[in-house]
VMD Tcl script that draws the C-alpha trace (Angstrom):
set ca {
  {51.77 -5.66 22.43}
  {52.02 -4.84 26.12}
  {55.39 -6.72 26.43}
  {57.01 -4.79 23.45}
  {55.91 -1.44 24.97}
  {57.58 -2.38 28.30}
  {60.72 -3.32 26.50}
  {60.89 -0.11 24.52}
  {60.05 1.79 27.62}
  {63.06 0.07 29.44}
  {65.36 0.67 26.51}
  {64.53 4.38 26.27}
  {64.74 4.84 29.99}
  {68.23 3.18 30.11}
  {69.37 5.26 27.13}
  {68.21 8.60 28.52}
  {69.32 7.57 32.02}
  {72.80 6.61 30.84}
  {73.32 9.80 29.02}
  {72.24 11.97 31.81}
  {74.77 10.50 34.46}
  {77.61 13.00 35.12}
  {80.91 11.41 34.00}
  {84.04 11.93 35.85}
  {86.67 13.76 34.07}
  {90.42 13.01 34.55}
  {92.67 15.39 35.86}
  {94.29 17.86 33.51}
  {97.95 16.76 33.34}
  {98.72 19.65 30.91}
  {98.90 22.13 33.71}
  {102.31 22.34 35.03}
  {103.28 22.98 38.73}
  {106.37 24.79 37.60}
  {106.47 26.76 34.37}
  {110.05 25.82 33.56}
  {109.72 22.13 34.31}
  {109.97 20.98 30.77}
  {112.89 23.25 29.89}
  {114.96 22.39 32.97}
  {114.18 18.61 32.65}
  {115.70 18.81 29.18}
  {118.62 20.65 30.42}
  {119.17 18.09 33.23}
  {118.75 15.13 30.77}
  {121.15 16.66 28.34}
  {123.75 17.43 30.99}
  {123.51 13.99 32.38}
  {123.96 12.40 28.91}
  {126.96 14.60 28.27}
  {128.72 13.57 31.72}
  {128.31 16.92 33.13}
  {126.74 15.56 36.33}
  {127.33 18.68 38.51}
  {125.18 20.81 36.18}
  {122.54 18.04 35.87}
  {122.38 17.85 39.68}
  {121.81 21.47 40.01}
  {118.84 21.33 37.61}
  {117.35 18.32 39.36}
  {117.58 20.21 42.56}
  {115.75 23.20 41.20}
  {113.08 20.88 39.73}
  {112.62 18.97 43.06}
  {112.46 22.19 44.97}
  {109.64 23.52 42.83}
  {107.65 20.29 42.06}
  {108.33 17.79 44.99}
  {108.26 15.02 42.35}
  {109.87 11.73 43.52}
  {111.54 11.30 40.07}
  {113.71 14.28 40.52}
  {114.53 13.27 44.01}
  {115.78 9.88 42.70}
  {117.84 11.62 40.12}
  {119.42 13.73 42.74}
  {120.28 10.72 44.89}
  {121.83 8.71 42.04}
  {123.85 11.72 40.75}
  {125.00 12.38 44.44}
  {126.19 8.78 44.67}
  {127.98 8.93 41.24}
  {129.66 12.21 42.10}
  {130.47 11.01 45.67}
  {128.82 14.12 46.89}
  {127.99 12.75 50.43}
  {126.85 16.14 51.67}
  {124.04 16.32 49.13}
  {123.49 12.60 49.47}
  {122.85 12.89 53.26}
  {120.70 16.11 52.85}
  {118.33 14.62 50.23}
  {118.17 11.03 51.66}
  {116.86 12.65 54.85}
  {114.29 14.66 52.74}
  {113.36 11.49 50.91}
  {112.57 9.57 53.96}
  {110.61 12.39 55.34}
  {108.60 12.89 52.25}
  {108.36 9.25 51.17}
  {108.77 7.24 54.35}
  {107.40 3.91 52.81}
  {109.65 3.81 49.71}
  {112.32 1.12 50.06}
  {114.60 2.67 47.32}
  {115.13 5.80 49.59}
  {115.72 3.54 52.56}
  {118.39 1.71 50.53}
  {120.05 5.03 49.62}
  {119.98 6.06 53.33}
  {121.74 2.79 54.12}
  {124.38 3.64 51.37}
  {124.87 7.00 52.83}
  {125.65 5.61 56.35}
  {128.09 3.04 54.81}
  {129.91 5.79 52.92}
  {130.00 7.87 56.27}
  {131.27 4.71 57.91}
  {128.32 4.70 60.45}
  {127.92 0.91 60.13}
  {125.76 0.56 63.22}
  {123.14 2.79 61.82}
  {123.43 1.20 58.30}
  {122.88 -2.30 59.89}
  {119.87 -1.02 61.89}
  {118.22 0.37 59.02}
  {118.94 -2.68 56.92}
  {117.53 -5.02 59.40}
  {114.48 -2.89 59.64}
  {114.18 -2.89 55.88}
  {114.48 -6.71 55.71}
  {111.93 -7.13 58.27}
  {109.45 -4.99 56.44}
  {110.14 -6.03 52.90}
  {111.79 -9.42 52.32}
  {113.29 -8.82 48.96}
  {116.69 -9.90 47.57}
  {118.07 -6.46 47.25}
  {117.14 -5.74 50.97}
  {118.96 -8.77 52.14}
  {122.06 -7.88 49.97}
  {122.08 -4.39 51.47}
  {121.88 -5.96 55.00}
  {124.59 -8.49 54.09}
  {126.85 -5.71 52.69}
  {126.29 -3.61 55.88}
  {127.45 -6.61 58.15}
  {130.24 -7.33 55.78}
  {131.74 -3.97 56.13}
  {131.43 -4.12 59.91}
  {133.42 -7.42 59.65}
  {130.51 -9.36 61.17}
  {130.94 -12.21 58.55}
  {128.60 -14.76 60.08}
  {125.71 -12.21 59.97}
  {126.68 -11.06 56.57}
  {126.59 -14.74 55.32}
  {123.26 -15.22 56.92}
  {121.72 -12.37 54.86}
  {123.69 -13.17 51.68}
  {122.33 -16.64 51.72}
  {118.66 -15.39 52.06}
  {119.28 -13.17 49.04}
}
mol new
graphics top color blue
foreach p $ca { graphics top sphere $p radius 0.5 }
foreach p [lrange $ca 0 end-1] q [lrange $ca 1 end] { graphics top cylinder $p $q radius 0.2 }
display resetview
């Protein structure tokens, strides 16, 4: 009898103790940082799908300015490359490296920007830094391409073989 009362007491204690523990609530994602975010995102996606990249770019710029979300910054950079708008690409690739310094996607975009501007020395420096930090196929390809454009074929071959 004594054993059963201890078991019942332990079960009741664990039941009431478990119910009284404060649970952690997840963050409310329904609250928007920018009240026009959904609307402008739809406009940007629509213009992008229709091939009106300049208009889509403007909406993504507004969205990034007001939310600071990485996804919008990536879209700005990709559209800048597609439009060959090197001024916008340079401006936002510097912003990207400042706001997200450890993201290798943004470093690759910065390397592309330097290649477009024919600053191959800076492009090769960044690509070597990137391959030393993250040894991935894409990073070796970017380094190889940077050296290829500088006509340093032996170094380019070295990096392409690693990829």
